[in-house]
FIKOLZA-1660 file (N, C-alpha, C; in steps of 0.1 Angstrom, whole numbers, plus 5000, padded with zeros to 4 digits):
% residues 164
   i   px   py   pz ch aa at
   1 5846 8189 2735  A  X  N
   1 5848 8176 2741  A  X CA
   1 5837 8167 2736  A  X  C
   2 5841 8155 2731  A  X  N
   2 5831 8145 2726  A  X CA
   2 5826 8137 2738  A  X  C
   3 5815 8131 2736  A  X  N
   3 5810 8122 2747  A  X CA
   3 5819 8111 2751  A  X  C
   4 5824 8111 2763  A  X  N
   4 5832 8100 2768  A  X CA
   4 5847 8102 2764  A  X  C
   5 5850 8112 2757  A  X  N
   5 5864 8114 2754  A  X CA
   5 5869 8128 2760  A  X  C
   6 5879 8128 2767  A  X  N
   6 5885 8140 2772  A  X CA
   6 5899 8141 2767  A  X  C
   7 5902 8152 2760  A  X  N
   7 5915 8155 2756  A  X CA
   7 5920 8167 2763  A  X  C
   8 5930 8165 2771  A  X  N
   8 5934 8177 2779  A  X CA
   8 5949 8179 2776  A  X  C
   9 5953 8191 2776  A  X  N
   9 5967 8194 2774  A  X CA
   9 5971 8203 2785  A  X  C
  10 5982 8200 2792  A  X  N
  10 5987 8209 2802  A  X CA
  10 6002 8210 2801  A  X  C
  11 6007 8222 2804  A  X  N
  11 6022 8224 2803  A  X CA
  11 6029 8214 2812  A  X  C
  12 6039 8208 2807  A  X  N
  12 6047 8198 2816  A  X CA
  12 6061 8203 2818  A  X  C
  13 6066 8212 2809  A  X  N
  13 6080 8216 2811  A  X CA
  13 6082 8228 2802  A  X  C
  14 6092 8236 2805  A  X  N
  14 6096 8247 2797  A  X CA
  14 6110 8244 2791  A  X  C
  15 6111 8244 2778  A  X  N
  15 6124 8242 2771  A  X CA
  15 6126 8254 2763  A  X  C
  16 6137 8261 2767  A  X  N
  16 6140 8274 2760  A  X CA
  16 6128 8284 2764  A  X  C
  17 6122 8288 2753  A  X  N
  17 6110 8297 2755  A  X CA
  17 6097 8290 2751  A  X  C
  18 6098 8277 2750  A  X  N
  18 6086 8270 2745  A  X CA
  18 6081 8261 2757  A  X  C
  19 6068 8261 2758  A  X  N
  19 6061 8251 2767  A  X CA
  19 6059 8238 2760  A  X  C
  20 6062 8227 2767  A  X  N
  20 6060 8214 2761  A  X CA
  20 6046 8209 2767  A  X  C
  21 6037 8205 2759  A  X  N
  21 6024 8200 2763  A  X CA
  21 6024 8185 2761  A  X  C
  22 6018 8179 2771  A  X  N
  22 6015 8164 2770  A  X CA
  22 6000 8163 2770  A  X  C
  23 5996 8155 2760  A  X  N
  23 5981 8153 2758  A  X CA
  23 5977 8142 2767  A  X  C
  24 5965 8144 2773  A  X  N
  24 5959 8134 2781  A  X CA
  24 5946 8130 2774  A  X  C
  25 5945 8118 2769  A  X  N
  25 5934 8113 2762  A  X CA
  25 5928 8101 2771  A  X  C
  26 5916 8104 2775  A  X  N
  26 5908 8094 2783  A  X CA
  26 5895 8091 2776  A  X  C
  27 5894 8079 2771  A  X  N
  27 5882 8075 2764  A  X CA
  27 5874 8065 2773  A  X  C
  28 5861 8068 2775  A  X  N
  28 5853 8060 2784  A  X CA
  28 5840 8056 2777  A  X  C
  29 5839 8043 2775  A  X  N
  29 5827 8038 2769  A  X CA
  29 5818 8032 2779  A  X  C
  30 5805 8035 2779  A  X  N
  30 5795 8030 2788  A  X CA
  30 5784 8023 2781  A  X  C
  31 5782 8010 2784  A  X  N
  31 5772 8002 2778  A  X CA
  31 5762 7998 2789  A  X  C
  32 5749 8000 2786  A  X  N
  32 5739 7997 2795  A  X CA
  32 5731 7984 2790  A  X  C
  33 5733 7973 2797  A  X  N
  33 5727 7960 2793  A  X CA
  33 5717 7955 2803  A  X  C
  34 5710 7964 2810  A  X  N
  34 5700 7961 2820  A  X CA
  34 5688 7971 2820  A  X  C
  35 5678 7967 2827  A  X  N
  35 5666 7976 2827  A  X CA
  35 5662 7979 2842  A  X  C
  36 5670 7976 2851  A  X  N
  36 5667 7978 2865  A  X CA
  36 5668 7992 2870  A  X  C
  37 5679 7999 2866  A  X  N
  37 5682 8013 2870  A  X CA
  37 5685 8022 2858  A  X  C
  38 5682 8034 2860  A  X  N
  38 5687 8044 2850  A  X CA
  38 5702 8045 2852  A  X  C
  39 5709 8048 2842  A  X  N
  39 5724 8049 2842  A  X CA
  39 5728 8064 2840  A  X  C
  40 5734 8070 2850  A  X  N
  40 5739 8084 2848  A  X CA
  40 5753 8084 2842  A  X  C
  41 5753 8083 2829  A  X  N
  41 5766 8082 2822  A  X CA
  41 5775 8094 2825  A  X  C
  42 5770 8106 2826  A  X  N
  42 5778 8118 2829  A  X CA
  42 5785 8117 2842  A  X  C
  43 5778 8113 2852  A  X  N
  43 5785 8111 2866  A  X CA
  43 5795 8100 2865  A  X  C
  44 5792 8089 2859  A  X  N
  44 5801 8078 2858  A  X CA
  44 5814 8082 2851  A  X  C
  45 5812 8089 2840  A  X  N
  45 5824 8094 2832  A  X CA
  45 5832 8104 2841  A  X  C
  46 5826 8113 2848  A  X  N
  46 5833 8122 2856  A  X CA
  46 5841 8115 2867  A  X  C
  47 5835 8105 2874  A  X  N
  47 5842 8098 2884  A  X CA
  47 5854 8090 2879  A  X  C
  48 5851 8083 2868  A  X  N
  48 5862 8074 2862  A  X CA
  48 5873 8083 2857  A  X  C
  49 5870 8094 2850  A  X  N
  49 5880 8103 2845  A  X CA
  49 5889 8109 2857  A  X  C
  50 5882 8113 2868  A  X  N
  50 5890 8118 2879  A  X CA
  50 5899 8108 2885  A  X  C
  51 5895 8095 2887  A  X  N
  51 5903 8085 2892  A  X CA
  51 5915 8082 2883  A  X  C
  52 5913 8081 2870  A  X  N
  52 5924 8079 2861  A  X CA
  52 5934 8090 2861  A  X  C
  53 5929 8103 2860  A  X  N
  53 5938 8114 2860  A  X CA
  53 5946 8115 2873  A  X  C
  54 5939 8113 2885  A  X  N
  54 5946 8113 2897  A  X CA
  54 5956 8102 2899  A  X  C
  55 5955 8092 2891  A  X  N
  55 5965 8081 2892  A  X CA
  55 5977 8084 2883  A  X  C
  56 5977 8096 2876  A  X  N
  56 5988 8100 2868  A  X CA
  56 5988 8093 2854  A  X  C
  57 5977 8088 2850  A  X  N
  57 5976 8081 2837  A  X CA
  57 5972 8091 2826  A  X  C
  58 5980 8092 2816  A  X  N
  58 5977 8102 2805  A  X CA
  58 5969 8096 2794  A  X  C
  59 5969 8083 2791  A  X  N
  59 5961 8077 2781  A  X CA
  59 5954 8065 2786  A  X  C
  60 5940 8065 2784  A  X  N
  60 5933 8054 2789  A  X CA
  60 5920 8052 2781  A  X  C
  61 5917 8039 2779  A  X  N
  61 5904 8035 2774  A  X CA
  61 5898 8026 2784  A  X  C
  62 5887 8030 2789  A  X  N
  62 5879 8023 2799  A  X CA
  62 5865 8020 2794  A  X  C
  63 5862 8007 2794  A  X  N
  63 5848 8003 2790  A  X CA
  63 5841 7999 2803  A  X  C
  64 5829 8004 2804  A  X  N
  64 5821 8002 2816  A  X CA
  64 5808 7995 2811  A  X  C
  65 5804 7984 2816  A  X  N
  65 5792 7977 2813  A  X CA
  65 5783 7976 2825  A  X  C
  66 5771 7981 2824  A  X  N
  66 5761 7979 2835  A  X CA
  66 5752 7968 2831  A  X  C
  67 5752 7958 2839  A  X  N
  67 5745 7945 2835  A  X CA
  67 5735 7941 2846  A  X  C
  68 5729 7930 2844  A  X  N
  68 5720 7924 2854  A  X CA
  68 5727 7913 2861  A  X  C
  69 5721 7907 2872  A  X  N
  69 5727 7896 2880  A  X CA
  69 5730 7884 2871  A  X  C
  70 5721 7879 2863  A  X  N
  70 5725 7867 2855  A  X CA
  70 5738 7869 2847  A  X  C
  71 5739 7881 2841  A  X  N
  71 5751 7883 2832  A  X CA
  71 5764 7884 2841  A  X  C
  72 5763 7891 2852  A  X  N
  72 5775 7892 2860  A  X CA
  72 5779 7879 2867  A  X  C
  73 5768 7870 2870  A  X  N
  73 5771 7857 2875  A  X CA
  73 5778 7848 2865  A  X  C
  74 5775 7849 2853  A  X  N
  74 5782 7842 2842  A  X CA
  74 5796 7846 2841  A  X  C
  75 5799 7859 2842  A  X  N
  75 5813 7864 2841  A  X CA
  75 5820 7860 2854  A  X  C
  76 5814 7860 2865  A  X  N
  76 5820 7857 2878  A  X CA
  76 5824 7842 2878  A  X  C
  77 5815 7834 2872  A  X  N
  77 5818 7819 2871  A  X CA
  77 5830 7817 2861  A  X  C
  78 5829 7824 2850  A  X  N
  78 5839 7822 2839  A  X CA
  78 5853 7827 2844  A  X  C
  79 5854 7838 2851  A  X  N
  79 5868 7843 2854  A  X CA
  79 5872 7841 2868  A  X  C
  80 5863 7838 2878  A  X  N
  80 5867 7836 2891  A  X CA
  80 5862 7823 2897  A  X  C
  81 5856 7815 2889  A  X  N
  81 5850 7802 2893  A  X CA
  81 5841 7803 2905  A  X  C
  82 5832 7813 2904  A  X  N
  82 5822 7815 2915  A  X CA
  82 5809 7818 2907  A  X  C
  83 5799 7809 2909  A  X  N
  83 5787 7810 2901  A  X CA
  83 5777 7821 2906  A  X  C
  84 5780 7827 2917  A  X  N
  84 5771 7837 2923  A  X CA
  84 5772 7851 2917  A  X  C
  85 5762 7859 2916  A  X  N
  85 5763 7872 2912  A  X CA
  85 5772 7880 2922  A  X  C
  86 5778 7890 2917  A  X  N
  86 5787 7899 2925  A  X CA
  86 5784 7914 2922  A  X  C
  87 5789 7923 2929  A  X  N
  87 5787 7937 2926  A  X CA
  87 5794 7942 2914  A  X  C
  88 5807 7939 2913  A  X  N
  88 5815 7945 2903  A  X CA
  88 5827 7936 2900  A  X  C
  89 5831 7936 2887  A  X  N
  89 5843 7929 2883  A  X CA
  89 5851 7939 2875  A  X  C
  90 5864 7938 2876  A  X  N
  90 5873 7947 2868  A  X CA
  90 5884 7939 2861  A  X  C
  91 5887 7943 2849  A  X  N
  91 5897 7936 2841  A  X CA
  91 5907 7946 2836  A  X  C
  92 5920 7944 2839  A  X  N
  92 5930 7952 2833  A  X CA
  92 5934 7945 2821  A  X  C
  93 5933 7951 2809  A  X  N
  93 5936 7945 2797  A  X CA
  93 5951 7949 2793  A  X  C
  94 5955 7961 2796  A  X  N
  94 5968 7965 2793  A  X CA
  94 5972 7977 2802  A  X  C
  95 5984 7977 2807  A  X  N
  95 5987 7987 2817  A  X CA
  95 6002 7990 2816  A  X  C
  96 6005 8003 2815  A  X  N
  96 6019 8008 2817  A  X CA
  96 6018 8020 2826  A  X  C
  97 6030 8026 2829  A  X  N
  97 6030 8037 2838  A  X CA
  97 6021 8048 2834  A  X  C
  98 6020 8051 2821  A  X  N
  98 6012 8063 2816  A  X CA
  98 5999 8059 2809  A  X  C
  99 5997 8046 2807  A  X  N
  99 5985 8042 2799  A  X CA
  99 5978 8030 2805  A  X  C
 100 5965 8030 2802  A  X  N
 100 5956 8019 2808  A  X CA
 100 5945 8016 2798  A  X  C
 101 5943 8003 2797  A  X  N
 101 5931 7998 2790  A  X CA
 101 5924 7988 2799  A  X  C
 102 5912 7990 2802  A  X  N
 102 5905 7981 2812  A  X CA
 102 5890 7981 2810  A  X  C
 103 5884 7972 2817  A  X  N
 103 5869 7970 2817  A  X CA
 103 5864 7969 2831  A  X  C
 104 5852 7975 2833  A  X  N
 104 5845 7974 2846  A  X CA
 104 5831 7969 2843  A  X  C
 105 5827 7959 2850  A  X  N
 105 5813 7954 2848  A  X CA
 105 5806 7954 2861  A  X  C
 106 5795 7962 2862  A  X  N
 106 5788 7964 2875  A  X CA
 106 5774 7959 2873  A  X  C
 107 5768 7953 2884  A  X  N
 107 5755 7948 2884  A  X CA
 107 5745 7958 2890  A  X  C
 108 5735 7962 2882  A  X  N
 108 5725 7971 2887  A  X CA
 108 5715 7964 2896  A  X  C
 109 5713 7951 2893  A  X  N
 109 5704 7943 2902  A  X CA
 109 5710 7942 2916  A  X  C
 110 5723 7940 2917  A  X  N
 110 5730 7939 2931  A  X CA
 110 5729 7953 2937  A  X  C
 111 5731 7963 2930  A  X  N
 111 5730 7977 2935  A  X CA
 111 5716 7980 2941  A  X  C
 112 5706 7976 2934  A  X  N
 112 5692 7977 2939  A  X CA
 112 5690 7969 2951  A  X  C
 113 5695 7957 2952  A  X  N
 113 5693 7948 2963  A  X CA
 113 5701 7953 2976  A  X  C
 114 5713 7958 2974  A  X  N
 114 5722 7961 2985  A  X CA
 114 5720 7975 2990  A  X  C
 115 5715 7984 2982  A  X  N
 115 5714 7998 2986  A  X CA
 115 5707 8001 2999  A  X  C
 116 5696 7995 3002  A  X  N
 116 5689 7997 3015  A  X CA
 116 5698 7993 3027  A  X  C
 117 5705 7982 3025  A  X  N
 117 5714 7977 3036  A  X CA
 117 5724 7988 3040  A  X  C
 118 5729 7996 3030  A  X  N
 118 5739 8006 3033  A  X CA
 118 5733 8020 3034  A  X  C
 119 5720 8021 3034  A  X  N
 119 5713 8034 3035  A  X CA
 119 5717 8043 3024  A  X  C
 120 5717 8037 3012  A  X  N
 120 5721 8044 3000  A  X CA
 120 5710 8043 2990  A  X  C
 121 5711 8050 2979  A  X  N
 121 5701 8048 2968  A  X CA
 121 5707 8038 2959  A  X  C
 122 5699 8031 2951  A  X  N
 122 5705 8021 2941  A  X CA
 122 5714 8028 2931  A  X  C
 123 5711 8040 2927  A  X  N
 123 5720 8048 2918  A  X CA
 123 5734 8051 2924  A  X  C
 124 5734 8055 2937  A  X  N
 124 5746 8058 2944  A  X CA
 124 5754 8045 2945  A  X  C
 125 5747 8034 2949  A  X  N
 125 5754 8021 2950  A  X CA
 125 5761 8017 2937  A  X  C
 126 5753 8019 2926  A  X  N
 126 5759 8015 2913  A  X CA
 126 5771 8024 2910  A  X  C
 127 5770 8037 2913  A  X  N
 127 5782 8045 2910  A  X CA
 127 5794 8041 2919  A  X  C
 128 5791 8037 2931  A  X  N
 128 5802 8032 2940  A  X CA
 128 5808 8019 2934  A  X  C
 129 5801 8011 2928  A  X  N
 129 5806 7999 2922  A  X CA
 129 5816 8003 2910  A  X  C
 130 5812 8012 2902  A  X  N
 130 5820 8017 2891  A  X CA
 130 5833 8023 2897  A  X  C
 131 5832 8031 2907  A  X  N
 131 5843 8037 2913  A  X CA
 131 5852 8026 2919  A  X  C
 132 5847 8017 2926  A  X  N
 132 5855 8006 2931  A  X CA
 132 5862 7998 2920  A  X  C
 133 5855 7995 2910  A  X  N
 133 5862 7988 2899  A  X CA
 133 5873 7996 2892  A  X  C
 134 5870 8009 2890  A  X  N
 134 5881 8017 2884  A  X CA
 134 5893 8019 2893  A  X  C
 135 5891 8020 2906  A  X  N
 135 5902 8020 2916  A  X CA
 135 5911 8007 2914  A  X  C
 136 5904 7996 2912  A  X  N
 136 5912 7984 2910  A  X CA
 136 5920 7985 2897  A  X  C
 137 5914 7991 2887  A  X  N
 137 5921 7992 2874  A  X CA
 137 5934 8001 2875  A  X  C
 138 5934 8011 2884  A  X  N
 138 5945 8020 2885  A  X CA
 138 5955 8015 2896  A  X  C
 139 5952 8003 2902  A  X  N
 139 5962 7997 2911  A  X CA
 139 5958 7996 2926  A  X  C
 140 5947 8001 2930  A  X  N
 140 5943 7999 2944  A  X CA
 140 5939 7984 2946  A  X  C
 141 5941 7980 2958  A  X  N
 141 5939 7966 2962  A  X CA
 141 5932 7965 2975  A  X  C
 142 5923 7956 2977  A  X  N
 142 5916 7955 2990  A  X CA
 142 5917 7941 2996  A  X  C
 143 5929 7935 2994  A  X  N
 143 5932 7921 2999  A  X CA
 143 5936 7921 3014  A  X  C
 144 5940 7932 3020  A  X  N
 144 5943 7932 3034  A  X CA
 144 5935 7942 3041  A  X  C
 145 5933 7942 3054  A  X  N
 145 5925 7952 3061  A  X CA
 145 5931 7966 3059  A  X  C
 146 5944 7968 3059  A  X  N
 146 5949 7981 3057  A  X CA
 146 5946 7986 3042  A  X  C
 147 5949 7978 3032  A  X  N
 147 5946 7982 3019  A  X CA
 147 5931 7984 3016  A  X  C
 148 5923 7976 3023  A  X  N
 148 5908 7978 3021  A  X CA
 148 5904 7992 3027  A  X  C
 149 5910 7995 3038  A  X  N
 149 5907 8008 3045  A  X CA
 149 5911 8020 3036  A  X  C
 150 5923 8019 3029  A  X  N
 150 5927 8029 3020  A  X CA
 150 5918 8030 3008  A  X  C
 151 5914 8018 3003  A  X  N
 151 5905 8018 2992  A  X CA
 151 5891 8024 2995  A  X  C
 152 5886 8020 3007  A  X  N
 152 5873 8025 3011  A  X CA
 152 5873 8041 3013  A  X  C
 153 5884 8046 3018  A  X  N
 153 5886 8060 3019  A  X CA
 153 5885 8067 3005  A  X  C
 154 5892 8061 2996  A  X  N
 154 5892 8067 2982  A  X CA
 154 5878 8066 2976  A  X  C
 155 5871 8054 2978  A  X  N
 155 5858 8053 2973  A  X CA
 155 5849 8064 2978  A  X  C
 156 5849 8066 2991  A  X  N
 156 5841 8076 2997  A  X CA
 156 5844 8090 2992  A  X  C
 157 5857 8093 2990  A  X  N
 157 5861 8106 2985  A  X CA
 157 5855 8108 2971  A  X  C
 158 5857 8098 2962  A  X  N
 158 5851 8100 2948  A  X CA
 158 5836 8099 2948  A  X  C
 159 5830 8091 2957  A  X  N
 159 5815 8091 2957  A  X CA
 159 5810 8104 2962  A  X  C
 160 5817 8110 2972  A  X  N
 160 5813 8123 2977  A  X CA
 160 5814 8134 2967  A  X  C
 161 5824 8134 2959  A  X  N
 161 5826 8144 2948  A  X CA
 161 5815 8142 2938  A  X  C
 162 5812 8130 2934  A  X  N
 162 5803 8127 2923  A  X CA
 162 5789 8122 2927  A  X  C
 163 5786 8124 2940  A  X  N
 163 5773 8119 2945  A  X CA
 163 5761 8124 2937  A  X  C
 164 5751 8117 2938  A  X  N
 164 5739 8120 2930  A  X CA
 164 5731 8130 2938  A  X  C
% end
């Protein structure tokens, strides 16, 4: 397995005496553009890969950028007309039933600032942001209290599995 690339094949059907295999290709790029926190790329890849697989997506290219507050504030202004820094932004670039291309941008500065409030470490908080953004990419929504509760439950599930 190459770094950031998982190619999995599992039997999907039996035709005659032959198993048909469907390839699962999940490519995850992680870029670190900040100096606030160390980035645990392995854990991030594991969490993102698990979310994508569990969503039934067989082909995905996910780019994750870990940035500082000034960078995420610029993006927040550009795409959501809000000049303040935020924790995470996610962008679906292309989506079909079986494939996904998307980007997640998370702020290490915000993770460091918010972690004590939630009795978390900055590294766990940053991983939570990446999990949250990836859940948005695969279709989870937090616009209503009910949907937010479902999404929070999934976040805690993935954070628990991939906790630091």
